[in-house]
Structures are given as C-alpha cells and as structure tokens.
mmCIF file of the N, C-alpha and C atoms, coordinates in Angstrom:
data_MODEL
# 
_entry.id   MODEL 
# 
loop_
_atom_site.group_PDB 
_atom_site.id 
_atom_site.type_symbol 
_atom_site.label_atom_id 
_atom_site.label_alt_id 
_atom_site.label_comp_id 
_atom_site.label_asym_id 
_atom_site.label_entity_id 
_atom_site.label_seq_id 
_atom_site.pdbx_PDB_ins_code 
_atom_site.Cartn_x 
_atom_site.Cartn_y 
_atom_site.Cartn_z 
_atom_site.occupancy 
_atom_site.B_iso_or_equiv 
_atom_site.pdbx_formal_charge 
_atom_site.auth_seq_id 
_atom_site.auth_comp_id 
_atom_site.auth_asym_id 
_atom_site.auth_atom_id 
_atom_site.pdbx_PDB_model_num 
ATOM 1   N N  . UNK A 1 1  ? 101.233 94.097 114.428 1.00 0.00 ? 1  UNK A N  1 
ATOM 2   C CA . UNK A 1 1  ? 101.881 94.116 115.699 1.00 0.00 ? 1  UNK A CA 1 
ATOM 3   C C  . UNK A 1 1  ? 103.222 93.399 115.544 1.00 0.00 ? 1  UNK A C  1 
ATOM 4   N N  . UNK A 1 2  ? 104.274 93.937 116.126 1.00 0.00 ? 2  UNK A N  1 
ATOM 5   C CA . UNK A 1 2  ? 105.609 93.364 116.062 1.00 0.00 ? 2  UNK A CA 1 
ATOM 6   C C  . UNK A 1 2  ? 106.164 93.232 117.471 1.00 0.00 ? 2  UNK A C  1 
ATOM 7   N N  . UNK A 1 3  ? 106.758 92.080 117.746 1.00 0.00 ? 3  UNK A N  1 
ATOM 8   C CA . UNK A 1 3  ? 107.342 91.817 119.063 1.00 0.00 ? 3  UNK A CA 1 
ATOM 9   C C  . UNK A 1 3  ? 108.704 91.158 118.879 1.00 0.00 ? 3  UNK A C  1 
ATOM 10  N N  . UNK A 1 4  ? 109.698 91.663 119.607 1.00 0.00 ? 4  UNK A N  1 
ATOM 11  C CA . UNK A 1 4  ? 111.031 91.058 119.556 1.00 0.00 ? 4  UNK A CA 1 
ATOM 12  C C  . UNK A 1 4  ? 110.989 89.686 120.202 1.00 0.00 ? 4  UNK A C  1 
ATOM 13  N N  . UNK A 1 5  ? 111.605 88.700 119.523 1.00 0.00 ? 5  UNK A N  1 
ATOM 14  C CA . UNK A 1 5  ? 111.678 87.333 120.030 1.00 0.00 ? 5  UNK A CA 1 
ATOM 15  C C  . UNK A 1 5  ? 113.080 87.054 120.555 1.00 0.00 ? 5  UNK A C  1 
ATOM 16  N N  . UNK A 1 6  ? 114.070 87.563 119.844 1.00 0.00 ? 6  UNK A N  1 
ATOM 17  C CA . UNK A 1 6  ? 115.458 87.417 120.254 1.00 0.00 ? 6  UNK A CA 1 
ATOM 18  C C  . UNK A 1 6  ? 116.223 88.632 119.754 1.00 0.00 ? 6  UNK A C  1 
ATOM 19  N N  . UNK A 1 7  ? 117.524 88.580 119.892 1.00 0.00 ? 7  UNK A N  1 
ATOM 20  C CA . UNK A 1 7  ? 118.363 89.709 119.470 1.00 0.00 ? 7  UNK A CA 1 
ATOM 21  C C  . UNK A 1 7  ? 118.256 89.975 117.964 1.00 0.00 ? 7  UNK A C  1 
ATOM 22  N N  . UNK A 1 8  ? 117.997 88.921 117.195 1.00 0.00 ? 8  UNK A N  1 
ATOM 23  C CA . UNK A 1 8  ? 117.996 89.073 115.741 1.00 0.00 ? 8  UNK A CA 1 
ATOM 24  C C  . UNK A 1 8  ? 116.684 88.664 115.072 1.00 0.00 ? 8  UNK A C  1 
ATOM 25  N N  . UNK A 1 9  ? 115.615 88.413 115.855 1.00 0.00 ? 9  UNK A N  1 
ATOM 26  C CA . UNK A 1 9  ? 114.348 87.990 115.269 1.00 0.00 ? 9  UNK A CA 1 
ATOM 27  C C  . UNK A 1 9  ? 113.172 88.751 115.861 1.00 0.00 ? 9  UNK A C  1 
ATOM 28  N N  . UNK A 1 10 ? 112.148 88.932 115.010 1.00 0.00 ? 10 UNK A N  1 
ATOM 29  C CA . UNK A 1 10 ? 110.905 89.575 115.425 1.00 0.00 ? 10 UNK A CA 1 
ATOM 30  C C  . UNK A 1 10 ? 109.734 88.709 114.979 1.00 0.00 ? 10 UNK A C  1 
ATOM 31  N N  . UNK A 1 11 ? 108.683 88.694 115.783 1.00 0.00 ? 11 UNK A N  1 
ATOM 32  C CA . UNK A 1 11 ? 107.441 88.046 115.418 1.00 0.00 ? 11 UNK A CA 1 
ATOM 33  C C  . UNK A 1 11 ? 106.483 89.132 114.928 1.00 0.00 ? 11 UNK A C  1 
ATOM 34  N N  . UNK A 1 12 ? 106.013 88.982 113.693 1.00 0.00 ? 12 UNK A N  1 
ATOM 35  C CA . UNK A 1 12 ? 105.084 89.945 113.096 1.00 0.00 ? 12 UNK A CA 1 
ATOM 36  C C  . UNK A 1 12 ? 103.717 89.268 113.022 1.00 0.00 ? 12 UNK A C  1 
ATOM 37  N N  . UNK A 1 13 ? 102.701 89.894 113.647 1.00 0.00 ? 13 UNK A N  1 
ATOM 38  C CA . UNK A 1 13 ? 101.361 89.309 113.739 1.00 0.00 ? 13 UNK A CA 1 
ATOM 39  C C  . UNK A 1 13 ? 100.334 90.301 113.220 1.00 0.00 ? 13 UNK A C  1 
ATOM 40  N N  . UNK A 1 14 ? 99.381  89.797 112.432 1.00 0.00 ? 14 UNK A N  1 
ATOM 41  C CA . UNK A 1 14 ? 98.246  90.593 111.974 1.00 0.00 ? 14 UNK A CA 1 
ATOM 42  C C  . UNK A 1 14 ? 96.995  90.046 112.654 1.00 0.00 ? 14 UNK A C  1 
ATOM 43  N N  . UNK A 1 15 ? 96.260  90.921 113.358 1.00 0.00 ? 15 UNK A N  1 
ATOM 44  C CA . UNK A 1 15 ? 95.067  90.518 114.100 1.00 0.00 ? 15 UNK A CA 1 
ATOM 45  C C  . UNK A 1 15 ? 93.810  91.110 113.475 1.00 0.00 ? 15 UNK A C  1 
ATOM 46  N N  . UNK A 1 16 ? 92.682  90.423 113.674 1.00 0.00 ? 16 UNK A N  1 
ATOM 47  C CA . UNK A 1 16 ? 91.381  90.941 113.263 1.00 0.00 ? 16 UNK A CA 1 
ATOM 48  C C  . UNK A 1 16 ? 90.497  91.048 114.498 1.00 0.00 ? 16 UNK A C  1 
ATOM 49  N N  . UNK A 1 17 ? 89.874  92.196 114.682 1.00 0.00 ? 17 UNK A N  1 
ATOM 50  C CA . UNK A 1 17 ? 88.982  92.436 115.802 1.00 0.00 ? 17 UNK A CA 1 
ATOM 51  C C  . UNK A 1 17 ? 87.554  92.079 115.409 1.00 0.00 ? 17 UNK A C  1 
ATOM 52  N N  . UNK A 1 18 ? 86.888  91.272 116.253 1.00 0.00 ? 18 UNK A N  1 
ATOM 53  C CA . UNK A 1 18 ? 85.490  90.894 116.037 1.00 0.00 ? 18 UNK A CA 1 
ATOM 54  C C  . UNK A 1 18 ? 84.709  91.299 117.283 1.00 0.00 ? 18 UNK A C  1 
ATOM 55  N N  . UNK A 1 19 ? 83.763  92.233 117.128 1.00 0.00 ? 19 UNK A N  1 
ATOM 56  C CA . UNK A 1 19 ? 82.954  92.721 118.250 1.00 0.00 ? 19 UNK A CA 1 
ATOM 57  C C  . UNK A 1 19 ? 81.497  92.307 118.131 1.00 0.00 ? 19 UNK A C  1 
ATOM 58  N N  . UNK A 1 20 ? 81.208  91.316 117.301 1.00 0.00 ? 20 UNK A N  1 
ATOM 59  C CA . UNK A 1 20 ? 79.814  90.949 117.061 1.00 0.00 ? 20 UNK A CA 1 
ATOM 60  C C  . UNK A 1 20 ? 79.213  90.102 118.174 1.00 0.00 ? 20 UNK A C  1 
ATOM 61  N N  . UNK A 1 21 ? 80.018  89.468 119.027 1.00 0.00 ? 21 UNK A N  1 
ATOM 62  C CA . UNK A 1 21 ? 79.487  88.575 120.058 1.00 0.00 ? 21 UNK A CA 1 
ATOM 63  C C  . UNK A 1 21 ? 79.221  89.242 121.387 1.00 0.00 ? 21 UNK A C  1 
ATOM 64  N N  . UNK A 1 22 ? 79.219  90.552 121.478 1.00 0.00 ? 22 UNK A N  1 
ATOM 65  C CA . UNK A 1 22 ? 78.946  91.232 122.725 1.00 0.00 ? 22 UNK A CA 1 
ATOM 66  C C  . UNK A 1 22 ? 80.210  91.660 123.456 1.00 0.00 ? 22 UNK A C  1 
ATOM 67  N N  . UNK A 1 23 ? 81.319  91.028 123.158 1.00 0.00 ? 23 UNK A N  1 
ATOM 68  C CA . UNK A 1 23 ? 82.599  91.441 123.731 1.00 0.00 ? 23 UNK A CA 1 
ATOM 69  C C  . UNK A 1 23 ? 83.674  91.248 122.656 1.00 0.00 ? 23 UNK A C  1 
ATOM 70  N N  . UNK A 1 24 ? 84.695  92.054 122.697 1.00 0.00 ? 24 UNK A N  1 
ATOM 71  C CA . UNK A 1 24 ? 85.706  91.992 121.634 1.00 0.00 ? 24 UNK A CA 1 
ATOM 72  C C  . UNK A 1 24 ? 86.532  90.702 121.675 1.00 0.00 ? 24 UNK A C  1 
ATOM 73  N N  . UNK A 1 25 ? 86.752  90.131 120.503 1.00 0.00 ? 25 UNK A N  1 
ATOM 74  C CA . UNK A 1 25 ? 87.626  88.972 120.340 1.00 0.00 ? 25 UNK A CA 1 
ATOM 75  C C  . UNK A 1 25 ? 88.626  89.288 119.236 1.00 0.00 ? 25 UNK A C  1 
ATOM 76  N N  . UNK A 1 26 ? 89.831  88.833 119.409 1.00 0.00 ? 26 UNK A N  1 
ATOM 77  C CA . UNK A 1 26 ? 90.878  89.023 118.413 1.00 0.00 ? 26 UNK A CA 1 
ATOM 78  C C  . UNK A 1 26 ? 91.223  87.680 117.795 1.00 0.00 ? 26 UNK A C  1 
ATOM 79  N N  . UNK A 1 27 ? 91.346  87.664 116.483 1.00 0.00 ? 27 UNK A N  1 
ATOM 80  C CA . UNK A 1 27 ? 91.716  86.463 115.742 1.00 0.00 ? 27 UNK A CA 1 
ATOM 81  C C  . UNK A 1 27 ? 93.019  86.722 115.001 1.00 0.00 ? 27 UNK A C  1 
ATOM 82  N N  . UNK A 1 28 ? 93.905  85.744 115.042 1.00 0.00 ? 28 UNK A N  1 
ATOM 83  C CA . UNK A 1 28 ? 95.175  85.863 114.328 1.00 0.00 ? 28 UNK A CA 1 
ATOM 84  C C  . UNK A 1 28 ? 94.922  85.609 112.847 1.00 0.00 ? 28 UNK A C  1 
ATOM 85  N N  . UNK A 1 29 ? 95.220  86.590 112.022 1.00 0.00 ? 29 UNK A N  1 
ATOM 86  C CA . UNK A 1 29 ? 95.068  86.467 110.579 1.00 0.00 ? 29 UNK A CA 1 
ATOM 87  C C  . UNK A 1 29 ? 96.341  85.912 109.932 1.00 0.00 ? 29 UNK A C  1 
ATOM 88  N N  . UNK A 1 30 ? 97.493  86.368 110.438 1.00 0.00 ? 30 UNK A N  1 
ATOM 89  C CA . UNK A 1 30 ? 98.763  85.965 109.850 1.00 0.00 ? 30 UNK A CA 1 
ATOM 90  C C  . UNK A 1 30 ? 99.859  86.179 110.877 1.00 0.00 ? 30 UNK A C  1 
ATOM 91  N N  . UNK A 1 31 ? 100.856 85.302 110.895 1.00 0.00 ? 31 UNK A N  1 
ATOM 92  C CA . UNK A 1 31 ? 102.030 85.513 111.731 1.00 0.00 ? 31 UNK A CA 1 
ATOM 93  C C  . UNK A 1 31 ? 103.252 85.046 110.961 1.00 0.00 ? 31 UNK A C  1 
ATOM 94  N N  . UNK A 1 32 ? 104.383 85.688 111.240 1.00 0.00 ? 32 UNK A N  1 
ATOM 95  C CA . UNK A 1 32 ? 105.620 85.364 110.538 1.00 0.00 ? 32 UNK A CA 1 
ATOM 96  C C  . UNK A 1 32 ? 106.796 85.737 111.421 1.00 0.00 ? 32 UNK A C  1 
ATOM 97  N N  . UNK A 1 33 ? 107.784 84.862 111.478 1.00 0.00 ? 33 UNK A N  1 
ATOM 98  C CA . UNK A 1 33 ? 109.023 85.120 112.187 1.00 0.00 ? 33 UNK A CA 1 
ATOM 99  C C  . UNK A 1 33 ? 110.008 85.718 111.201 1.00 0.00 ? 33 UNK A C  1 
ATOM 100 N N  . UNK A 1 34 ? 110.507 86.912 111.485 1.00 0.00 ? 34 UNK A N  1 
ATOM 101 C CA . UNK A 1 34 ? 111.365 87.647 110.564 1.00 0.00 ? 34 UNK A CA 1 
ATOM 102 C C  . UNK A 1 34 ? 112.694 87.997 111.212 1.00 0.00 ? 34 UNK A C  1 
ATOM 103 N N  . UNK A 1 35 ? 113.699 88.119 110.381 1.00 0.00 ? 35 UNK A N  1 
ATOM 104 C CA . UNK A 1 35 ? 114.994 88.572 110.855 1.00 0.00 ? 35 UNK A CA 1 
ATOM 105 C C  . UNK A 1 35 ? 114.952 90.082 111.030 1.00 0.00 ? 35 UNK A C  1 
ATOM 106 N N  . UNK A 1 36 ? 115.512 90.565 112.117 1.00 0.00 ? 36 UNK A N  1 
ATOM 107 C CA . UNK A 1 36 ? 115.547 92.005 112.340 1.00 0.00 ? 36 UNK A CA 1 
ATOM 108 C C  . UNK A 1 36 ? 116.892 92.607 111.951 1.00 0.00 ? 36 UNK A C  1 
ATOM 109 N N  . UNK A 1 37 ? 117.838 91.753 111.543 1.00 0.00 ? 37 UNK A N  1 
ATOM 110 C CA . UNK A 1 37 ? 119.144 92.220 111.087 1.00 0.00 ? 37 UNK A CA 1 
ATOM 111 C C  . UNK A 1 37 ? 119.140 92.345 109.569 1.00 0.00 ? 37 UNK A C  1 
ATOM 112 N N  . UNK A 1 38 ? 119.941 93.255 109.053 1.00 0.00 ? 38 UNK A N  1 
ATOM 113 C CA . UNK A 1 38 ? 120.114 93.365 107.609 1.00 0.00 ? 38 UNK A CA 1 
ATOM 114 C C  . UNK A 1 38 ? 120.969 92.204 107.126 1.00 0.00 ? 38 UNK A C  1 
ATOM 115 N N  . UNK A 1 39 ? 120.537 91.564 106.034 1.00 0.00 ? 39 UNK A N  1 
ATOM 116 C CA . UNK A 1 39 ? 121.268 90.441 105.481 1.00 0.00 ? 39 UNK A CA 1 
ATOM 117 C C  . UNK A 1 39 ? 122.453 90.947 104.678 1.00 0.00 ? 39 UNK A C  1 
ATOM 118 N N  . UNK A 1 40 ? 123.597 90.314 104.887 1.00 0.00 ? 40 UNK A N  1 
ATOM 119 C CA . UNK A 1 40 ? 124.796 90.667 104.137 1.00 0.00 ? 40 UNK A CA 1 
ATOM 120 C C  . UNK A 1 40 ? 125.419 89.383 103.613 1.00 0.00 ? 40 UNK A C  1 
ATOM 121 N N  . UNK A 1 41 ? 125.697 89.371 102.328 1.00 0.00 ? 41 UNK A N  1 
ATOM 122 C CA . UNK A 1 41 ? 126.297 88.189 101.709 1.00 0.00 ? 41 UNK A CA 1 
ATOM 123 C C  . UNK A 1 41 ? 127.717 87.989 102.213 1.00 0.00 ? 41 UNK A C  1 
ATOM 124 N N  . UNK A 1 42 ? 128.082 86.734 102.430 1.00 0.00 ? 42 UNK A N  1 
ATOM 125 C CA . UNK A 1 42 ? 129.446 86.392 102.833 1.00 0.00 ? 42 UNK A CA 1 
ATOM 126 C C  . UNK A 1 42 ? 130.189 85.934 101.591 1.00 0.00 ? 42 UNK A C  1 
ATOM 127 N N  . UNK A 1 43 ? 131.002 86.811 101.045 1.00 0.00 ? 43 UNK A N  1 
ATOM 128 C CA . UNK A 1 43 ? 131.762 86.460 99.839  1.00 0.00 ? 43 UNK A CA 1 
ATOM 129 C C  . UNK A 1 43 ? 133.253 86.323 100.150 1.00 0.00 ? 43 UNK A C  1 
ATOM 130 N N  . UNK A 1 44 ? 133.572 85.941 101.377 1.00 0.00 ? 44 UNK A N  1 
ATOM 131 C CA . UNK A 1 44 ? 134.969 85.816 101.775 1.00 0.00 ? 44 UNK A CA 1 
ATOM 132 C C  . UNK A 1 44 ? 135.624 84.561 101.207 1.00 0.00 ? 44 UNK A C  1 
ATOM 133 N N  . UNK A 1 45 ? 134.833 83.546 100.813 1.00 0.00 ? 45 UNK A N  1 
ATOM 134 C CA . UNK A 1 45 ? 135.363 82.321 100.211 1.00 0.00 ? 45 UNK A CA 1 
ATOM 135 C C  . UNK A 1 45 ? 134.906 82.214 98.774  1.00 0.00 ? 45 UNK A C  1 
ATOM 136 N N  . UNK A 1 46 ? 135.813 81.892 97.885  1.00 0.00 ? 46 UNK A N  1 
ATOM 137 C CA . UNK A 1 46 ? 135.460 81.688 96.484  1.00 0.00 ? 46 UNK A CA 1 
ATOM 138 C C  . UNK A 1 46 ? 135.128 80.206 96.297  1.00 0.00 ? 46 UNK A C  1 
ATOM 139 N N  . UNK A 1 47 ? 133.873 79.843 96.433  1.00 0.00 ? 47 UNK A N  1 
ATOM 140 C CA . UNK A 1 47 ? 133.485 78.428 96.399  1.00 0.00 ? 47 UNK A CA 1 
ATOM 141 C C  . UNK A 1 47 ? 133.109 77.948 95.005  1.00 0.00 ? 47 UNK A C  1 
ATOM 142 N N  . UNK A 1 48 ? 132.841 78.820 94.074  1.00 0.00 ? 48 UNK A N  1 
ATOM 143 C CA . UNK A 1 48 ? 132.484 78.414 92.721  1.00 0.00 ? 48 UNK A CA 1 
ATOM 144 C C  . UNK A 1 48 ? 133.745 78.155 91.920  1.00 0.00 ? 48 UNK A C  1 
ATOM 145 N N  . UNK A 1 49 ? 133.828 76.975 91.325  1.00 0.00 ? 49 UNK A N  1 
ATOM 146 C CA . UNK A 1 49 ? 134.961 76.641 90.474  1.00 0.00 ? 49 UNK A CA 1 
ATOM 147 C C  . UNK A 1 49 ? 134.421 76.106 89.163  1.00 0.00 ? 49 UNK A C  1 
ATOM 148 N N  . UNK A 1 50 ? 134.637 76.825 88.100  1.00 0.00 ? 50 UNK A N  1 
ATOM 149 C CA . UNK A 1 50 ? 134.140 76.389 86.794  1.00 0.00 ? 50 UNK A CA 1 
ATOM 150 C C  . UNK A 1 50 ? 135.064 75.314 86.224  1.00 0.00 ? 50 UNK A C  1 
ATOM 151 N N  . UNK A 1 51 ? 134.594 74.603 85.237  1.00 0.00 ? 51 UNK A N  1 
ATOM 152 C CA . UNK A 1 51 ? 135.365 73.516 84.634  1.00 0.00 ? 51 UNK A CA 1 
ATOM 153 C C  . UNK A 1 51 ? 136.458 74.002 83.699  1.00 0.00 ? 51 UNK A C  1 
ATOM 154 N N  . UNK A 1 52 ? 136.612 75.281 83.514  1.00 0.00 ? 52 UNK A N  1 
ATOM 155 C CA . UNK A 1 52 ? 137.612 75.806 82.572  1.00 0.00 ? 52 UNK A CA 1 
ATOM 156 C C  . UNK A 1 52 ? 138.916 76.107 83.246  1.00 0.00 ? 52 UNK A C  1 
# 
C-alpha cells in the first residue's frame, strides 16, 4: 500500500491479514518513507580539489 505524505514523499506499507481470531486483523509488516521525486545529482559546483 502506498500513500502520499507530501509533495515529494510517499509512505510505503506492507500489511499482513490475520483472520484466525474470528474477525480480520491487519498487522504492519514493514513501512518506509520514500522520495517520490527522481534524484538528480547537483554538479553545478566543483567542490573536489586534488592536491596536484
């Protein structure tokens, strides 16, 4: 399951369904906050300076 959190983030959740107790229960197996934008390197500044 995926839900938008903000303009650039999504919450990704994996659930497990358990129906053994007479009524369905959902358990969170895993959750992760992810960027929904494509990452692009910023190479506008040359910050590496070698000793040569």
